[in-house]
C-alpha positions as CSV (number, residue, x, y, z in Angstrom):
1,M,0.0,0.0,0.0
2,T,1.4,3.4,-1.0
3,T,1.9,6.3,1.3
4,N,-1.0,8.2,-0.3
5,N,-3.3,5.2,0.2
6,K,-2.3,5.0,3.8
7,L,-3.0,8.7,4.3
8,A,-6.3,8.4,2.5
9,K,-7.4,5.5,4.7
10,R,-6.4,7.4,7.8
11,S,-8.3,10.4,6.7
12,R,-11.4,8.3,6.2
13,T,-11.2,6.6,9.6
14,G,-9.7,9.5,11.4
15,K,-7.2,7.4,13.4
16,N,-4.7,4.7,12.8
17,W,-4.1,1.7,15.0
18,K,-1.5,3.5,17.1
19,D,-4.0,6.2,17.9
20,R,-6.7,3.7,18.8
21,I,-4.3,1.8,21.1
22,F,-3.4,5.1,22.8
23,D,-7.1,6.1,23.2
24,L,-8.0,2.7,24.7
25,S,-5.1,3.0,27.1
26,V,-6.2,6.4,28.2
27,Y,-9.8,5.3,28.6
28,G,-8.7,2.2,30.5
29,I,-6.6,4.2,33.0
30,A,-9.5,6.7,33.4
31,I,-12.0,3.9,34.1
32,I,-9.6,2.4,36.7
33,M,-9.2,5.7,38.4
34,I,-12.9,6.4,38.4
35,G,-13.5,2.9,39.9
36,M,-10.9,3.6,42.6
37,I,-12.7,6.8,43.6
38,I,-16.3,5.5,43.3
39,Y,-16.0,2.1,44.9
40,P,-15.0,3.2,48.4
41,L,-18.0,5.5,48.4
42,W,-20.3,2.7,47.2
43,F,-18.8,0.3,49.7
44,I,-19.7,2.7,52.6
45,I,-23.3,2.9,51.3
46,I,-23.8,-0.9,51.0
47,A,-22.0,-1.6,54.3
48,S,-24.4,0.7,56.1
49,F,-27.3,-1.5,54.9
50,S,-25.5,-4.8,55.5
51,N,-25.0,-7.1,58.5
52,P,-21.8,-6.0,60.2
53,A,-20.7,-9.6,60.5
54,E,-20.9,-10.1,56.8
55,V,-18.9,-6.9,56.3
56,A,-16.2,-8.0,58.8
57,N,-15.9,-11.4,57.1
58,G,-15.4,-9.8,53.7
59,N,-18.6,-11.1,52.2
60,V,-19.8,-7.6,51.1
61,W,-18.4,-6.5,47.8
62,F,-20.9,-5.0,45.4
63,W,-24.3,-5.5,47.0
64,P,-25.6,-5.5,50.6
65,K,-25.8,-8.7,52.5
66,E,-28.8,-9.3,54.8
67,W,-30.4,-5.9,54.4
68,K,-30.8,-4.0,57.7
69,L,-31.8,-0.4,58.5
70,D,-30.8,-0.7,62.2
71,G,-27.9,1.7,61.9
72,Y,-30.0,4.5,60.4
73,L,-33.0,3.9,62.7
74,E,-30.8,4.0,65.8
75,L,-28.9,7.0,64.6
76,L,-32.0,9.0,63.7
77,K,-33.6,8.2,67.1
78,Q,-31.1,10.7,68.6
79,D,-32.9,14.0,68.9
80,M,-29.7,16.0,68.8
81,I,-29.1,14.7,65.2
82,W,-31.8,17.0,63.9
83,R,-30.6,19.9,65.9
84,G,-27.1,19.3,64.5
85,Y,-28.4,19.1,61.0
86,L,-30.1,22.4,61.3
87,N,-27.0,24.0,62.9
88,T,-24.7,22.7,60.2
89,I,-27.0,23.9,57.4
90,I,-27.2,27.4,58.9
91,Y,-23.4,27.5,59.5
92,T,-22.8,26.4,55.9
93,F,-25.1,29.0,54.3
94,V,-24.1,31.9,56.5
95,G,-20.4,31.0,56.5
96,T,-20.3,30.6,52.7
97,F,-22.0,33.9,52.2
98,I,-19.5,35.7,54.6
99,A,-16.6,34.0,52.9
100,L,-17.7,35.1,49.5
101,F,-18.4,38.6,50.8
102,V,-14.9,38.9,52.2
103,N,-12.7,36.9,49.8
104,I,-14.2,37.9,46.4
105,P,-13.8,41.7,46.9
106,A,-10.3,41.2,48.3
107,G,-9.3,39.1,45.3
108,Y,-10.7,41.7,42.9
109,A,-8.9,44.5,44.7
110,L,-5.6,42.7,44.5
111,S,-6.1,42.0,40.8
112,R,-6.2,45.8,40.1
113,Q,-2.9,47.2,38.9
114,D,-3.8,50.7,40.1
115,L,-4.3,49.5,43.8
116,F,-2.0,51.6,46.0
117,G,0.5,49.4,47.9
118,R,-0.7,46.3,46.0
119,K,2.7,44.5,46.4
120,W,2.9,45.0,50.2
121,I,-0.8,44.1,50.7
122,S,-0.2,40.9,48.8
123,I,2.8,40.1,51.1
124,F,0.7,40.9,54.1
125,Y,-1.8,38.3,52.9
126,M,0.8,35.7,52.2
127,I,2.5,35.8,55.6
128,P,-0.3,33.8,57.4
129,M,0.0,31.0,54.9
130,F,3.5,30.2,56.3
131,F,3.3,31.5,59.9
132,G,0.5,30.9,62.4
133,G,0.0,31.9,66.0
134,G,-1.1,28.4,67.1
135,L,-4.1,27.1,68.8
136,V,-3.7,28.7,72.2
137,P,-3.2,32.3,70.9
138,T,-6.1,31.9,68.5
139,Y,-8.3,30.6,71.3
140,L,-7.4,33.7,73.4
141,V,-8.2,36.0,70.6
142,V,-11.6,34.4,70.0
143,K,-12.3,34.6,73.7
144,N,-11.3,38.3,74.0
145,F,-13.5,39.2,71.1
146,G,-16.5,37.6,72.9
147,L,-17.1,35.0,70.3
148,L,-16.5,31.9,72.5
149,D,-19.5,29.6,72.6
150,T,-21.5,31.7,70.1
151,F,-23.0,31.1,66.7
152,W,-20.5,33.5,65.0
153,V,-17.4,31.6,66.2
154,L,-17.6,29.1,63.4
155,V,-18.3,31.6,60.6
156,L,-16.4,34.8,61.4
157,P,-12.9,34.2,62.7
158,F,-11.8,31.8,59.9
159,S,-13.8,33.4,57.0
160,V,-10.7,34.8,55.3
161,S,-8.8,32.3,53.2
162,V,-5.6,33.5,51.6
163,F,-5.7,30.6,49.2
164,N,-9.2,31.6,48.0
165,V,-8.1,35.3,47.7
166,I,-5.2,34.3,45.5
167,V,-7.4,32.1,43.3
168,A,-10.0,34.9,43.0
169,R,-7.2,37.4,42.2
170,T,-5.8,35.3,39.4
171,F,-9.3,34.7,38.0
172,F,-10.1,38.4,37.8
173,K,-6.7,39.3,36.4
174,N,-7.0,36.8,33.5
175,S,-10.7,36.6,32.9
176,I,-12.0,40.2,33.2
177,P,-10.8,42.4,30.3
178,E,-9.4,45.8,31.3
179,G,-11.4,47.3,28.4
180,L,-14.6,46.7,30.4
181,W,-13.5,49.0,33.2
182,E,-12.5,51.7,30.7
183,A,-15.9,51.4,29.0
184,A,-17.7,51.6,32.3
185,Q,-15.7,54.7,33.3
186,I,-16.7,56.4,30.0
187,D,-20.4,55.7,30.9
188,G,-19.9,57.2,34.4
189,C,-19.8,53.9,36.3
190,G,-17.9,54.0,39.6
191,T,-15.7,51.2,41.1
192,I,-18.3,49.7,43.4
193,R,-21.1,49.8,40.8
194,Y,-18.7,48.3,38.2
195,F,-17.8,45.5,40.5
196,L,-21.4,44.7,41.5
197,T,-23.1,45.0,38.1
198,I,-20.4,43.9,35.6
199,V,-17.7,41.9,37.4
200,I,-19.8,39.7,39.6
201,P,-22.2,38.5,36.9
202,L,-19.2,37.5,34.8
203,S,-17.6,35.6,37.7
204,K,-20.1,32.7,38.3
205,A,-17.3,30.2,37.9
206,I,-15.1,31.6,40.7
207,L,-18.1,32.2,42.9
208,A,-19.1,28.5,42.5
209,V,-15.5,27.3,43.2
210,I,-14.9,29.3,46.3
211,G,-18.5,28.8,47.5
212,L,-18.2,25.0,47.1
213,W,-14.8,24.8,48.8
214,T,-16.0,26.9,51.7
215,A,-19.3,25.0,52.0
216,V,-17.5,21.6,52.1
217,G,-15.0,22.9,54.7
218,I,-17.7,24.2,57.0
219,W,-20.0,21.2,56.5
220,N,-17.1,18.7,57.5
221,S,-15.7,20.9,60.3
222,W,-15.8,19.5,63.8
223,F,-12.5,20.4,65.4
224,D,-13.2,24.2,65.7
225,A,-16.6,23.4,67.2
226,M,-15.1,21.0,69.7
227,I,-12.6,23.8,70.8
228,Y,-14.9,26.8,70.8
229,I,-18.4,25.5,71.5
230,S,-19.6,23.8,74.6
231,N,-23.3,24.5,74.2
232,E,-24.9,21.4,72.8
233,N,-27.6,23.5,71.1
234,L,-25.0,25.2,68.9
235,Q,-22.9,22.2,68.0
236,P,-22.8,21.1,64.3
237,L,-23.7,17.7,63.0
238,Q,-20.2,16.3,62.6
239,L,-19.4,16.9,66.3
240,I,-22.6,15.4,67.4
241,L,-22.0,12.3,65.3
242,R,-18.5,12.0,66.8
243,R,-19.9,12.2,70.3
244,I,-22.5,9.5,69.6
245,L,-19.9,7.1,68.2
246,I,-17.6,7.7,71.2
247,T,-20.5,7.2,73.6
248,N,-21.3,3.9,71.9
249,E,-17.7,2.7,72.1
250,S,-17.8,3.6,75.9
251,L,-21.0,1.6,76.4
252,L,-19.5,-1.3,74.4
253,G,-16.5,-1.4,76.8
254,T,-18.8,-1.8,79.9
255,A,-21.2,-4.4,78.4
256,S,-20.8,-8.2,78.2
257,G,-22.5,-11.2,76.7
258,E,-25.3,-10.8,74.3
259,L,-25.7,-7.1,75.2
260,A,-22.1,-6.5,74.1
261,S,-22.6,-8.4,70.9
262,E,-25.8,-6.4,70.1
263,L,-24.1,-3.1,71.0
264,R,-21.1,-4.0,68.8
265,R,-23.4,-4.7,65.9
266,L,-25.3,-1.4,66.2
267,S,-22.0,0.5,66.7
268,E,-20.6,-0.9,63.5
269,M,-23.7,-0.1,61.5
270,M,-24.0,3.4,63.0
271,K,-20.4,4.1,61.9
272,Y,-21.2,3.6,58.2
273,S,-24.6,5.2,58.6
274,A,-23.1,8.3,60.1
275,I,-20.7,8.7,57.1
276,V,-23.6,8.5,54.7
277,V,-25.8,10.8,56.7
278,S,-23.1,13.4,57.1
279,T,-21.8,13.4,53.5
280,L,-24.8,12.8,51.3
281,P,-26.2,16.4,51.3
282,I,-23.0,18.1,50.3
283,M,-22.3,15.4,47.7
284,C,-25.7,16.1,46.1
285,L,-24.7,19.8,45.8
286,Y,-21.6,19.2,43.6
287,P,-23.3,18.1,40.3
288,F,-25.2,21.5,40.1
289,L,-21.9,23.4,40.4
290,Q,-19.6,21.1,38.4
291,K,-19.5,23.1,35.2
292,Y,-18.6,26.3,37.0
293,F,-16.2,24.4,39.3
294,N,-14.1,22.9,36.5
295,Q,-13.9,26.3,34.7
296,G,-13.1,28.4,37.7
297,V,-10.5,26.2,39.3
298,M,-8.5,25.9,36.1
299,I,-8.6,29.6,35.3
300,G,-8.1,30.7,38.8
301,S,-5.2,28.3,39.8
302,I,-3.1,27.8,36.7
303,K,-3.0,31.0,34.8
304,E,-1.1,33.9,36.2
């Protein structure tokens, strides 16, 4: 077969055998990686519905064995679960709003070339990324500000994220044309109005990225609540689940015989059920923000 015939055949099919082998290899690796990510999540779900003995013996692989809802039923019997859910939802919404309100304007301001002292302000922001005061000084600052054991302690002190500010700054610098600002000035638009009416509507991607990062962080947070909140009515879901599981482990250590066996079974089922209950809502949020998330994280993190 001549060279021209080979080229003609390739142009008709689009790809030669080497290209097909390469594509199959890429698809195979991608499928394996997706399986490595999805299977642990799927295993947690099926284990929460299975007999703990079957899980411990390695008999649960792809489908639940001896369907049981005891873990969920026992977990949802706890009244403080619902209070914790409500607290976490409020913390997540309010904390995400405050984080966007603080980090997005800061990122936009640092993206402006005409900002006075821009270099030194950027250095000032960068310092906390490498040096921190530590837990005890932070605790004393929170206490002296009167935030200890209050609702605001989980949404105000840690709302500023230097990483999010840098990502937002890079996004604005590379995605918002300077010509828009010049055109807005000609039309008599001020800085604040330009930011609110032009920049923000064009920044859905970075808003979704920073909002999702912040929401996931607040939703999964328990350590800050353990340190700064002692009032049970203000504690988030993650901390309440942790306390329930620790309490079950303590009761398991004092029981014996059939009672110990039953408590162990419930404890194991509640562990898996607690993971599903605590992560399912935030996982359901991701698909709605995925297209903005992919766009924003690439533009905001790679380009400079």
